[in-house]
Structures are given as C-alpha cells and as structure tokens.
C-alpha positions in Angstrom: -15.8 2.2 15.2 -12.3 0.7 15.0 -12.1 -2.4 12.8 -11.2 -5.6 14.5 -9.2 -6.7 11.5 -6.7 -4.5 9.8 -4.5 -5.5 6.9 -0.8 -4.8 7.8 1.7 -4.3 5.0 5.4 -4.1 5.8 7.7 -1.6 4.2 11.3 -0.8 4.6 10.7 2.9 5.3 8.0 3.9 2.7 4.8 3.4 4.7 3.7 7.0 4.5 4.6 7.4 0.8 2.6 4.2 0.1 -0.4 5.3 2.0 -0.4 8.7 0.2 -0.1 6.9 -3.1 -3.1 4.7 -2.3 -5.1 7.7 -1.1 -4.6 9.7 -4.3 -5.1 6.7 -6.6 -8.1 4.8 -5.3 -11.5 6.5 -4.5 -12.7 6.0 -0.9 -9.1 5.9 0.4 -7.3 8.1 2.9 -4.3 8.5 5.1 -5.0 8.3 8.8 -2.9 8.4 11.9 0.9 8.4 11.7 2.8 7.0 14.7 6.4 8.2 15.4 9.1 6.6 17.4 9.1 8.2 20.9 12.9 7.6 21.3 15.9 6.0 19.6 15.7 2.3 19.0 18.0 -0.3 17.4 16.9 0.3 13.8 16.3 4.0 14.0 15.9 7.2 15.9 13.3 9.3 17.7 10.8 10.8 15.3 11.1 8.1 12.7 7.7 7.0 11.3 6.8 3.6 12.7 3.3 3.0 11.5 0.7 4.7 9.2 -3.0 3.9 9.4 -4.8 4.3 6.0 -7.8 2.9 4.1 -7.8 1.6 0.5 -11.3 1.5 -1.0 -12.7 1.4 2.5 -10.4 -1.4 3.7 -8.6 -0.5 6.9 -4.8 -0.9 6.5 -1.7 -0.3 8.5 1.7 0.4 7.0 4.6 -0.8 9.2 8.1 0.5 8.6 9.8 -2.8 9.6 13.2 -2.2 8.0 15.0 -4.2 5.4 14.6 -7.6 7.1 11.2 -8.3 5.5 11.1 -7.6 1.8 7.8 -6.8 0.1 6.4 -9.8 -1.9 3.3 -10.8 -3.8 2.0 -12.4 -0.5 -0.6 -9.6 -0.3 -2.6 -7.9 -3.0 -5.7 -5.8 -3.5 -8.3 -7.2 -5.9 -10.1 -4.2 -7.3 -13.2 -4.5 -9.5 -13.3 -1.8 -12.1 -16.2 -0.3 -14.1 -14.5 -0.4 -17.5 -11.2 -0.8 -19.3 -10.5 2.9 -18.9 -10.6 2.7 -15.1 -8.5 -0.5 -15.2 -5.9 1.2 -17.4 -5.8 4.3 -15.1 -5.1 2.2 -12.1 -2.7 -0.1 -13.9 -0.7 2.9 -15.2 -0.7 4.6 -11.8 0.7 1.4 -10.0 3.2 0.4 -12.7 4.2 4.0 -13.2 4.9 4.4 -9.4 7.4 1.6 -9.3 5.0 -1.4 -9.4 6.3 -4.5 -11.0 4.4 -6.6 -13.5 4.2 -10.2 -12.2 2.1 -11.7 -14.9 1.9 -10.7 -18.6 -1.6 -9.5 -19.5 -3.3 -11.4 -22.3 -6.7 -11.4 -23.9 -8.0 -13.9 -21.3 -6.3 -12.3 -18.2 -6.8 -9.0 -16.5 -3.8 -7.0 -15.7 -2.0 -8.0 -12.5 0.8 -6.2 -10.8 2.2 -5.3 -7.4 
C-alpha cells in the first residue's frame, strides 16, 4: 500500500546518491523508483533524475532534485534510536564521514547530532 504521507527532501542533484547512502547505512532502508525527466526543461535535460523514492528505517521518503534554489538545512532530520554506543558511533561516523556536518558538539549529557 502506498503511504499517504511521504517525507520529501530537496537536493541540488544528489537525490539518488543520498538514497543509496541511506539504504546502505540504515537497516530496513532501500532505494525504490527513480523518475527521469521525459524531456528538456529550464533547469536540465531529458534523462536527468527528477525524483527518487526510498525508505529510511521503514519511513517512506522522496528525494527531489530541485536545483540550487533551495539549499539543504537542518529543517528536517531523522531521529534514530540505537541499541548501544557502538551502533551510535557507527551511524555517526557514516554520516559525518560522508559529508555530514556537525551542528551541535556532543557532550556527556547530549547524544551526537548531525546532518
């Protein structure tokens, strides 16, 4: 059954790469349908990837290649509960090591937070 609510995340042109990253990093995640531009359009050409359907930990998402007009921000984030510090560290290192940016310094009282 198709979800009635899907998280849509804007990218400049990296939607497929992002979906693949989430799929290999988080269990229960996968890349779905990729939609391509049927013809040339003002910001691109026929065959460009427009949208990518994917799931992250079972949450339905869509990556939209919207171009440079809408930069990625902290306006959206996944809150992921982990079993232990080892899992937290693995996910943290995968995200930060893949270009993620630390937006809050971790401390003894705070869990790691990044985008």
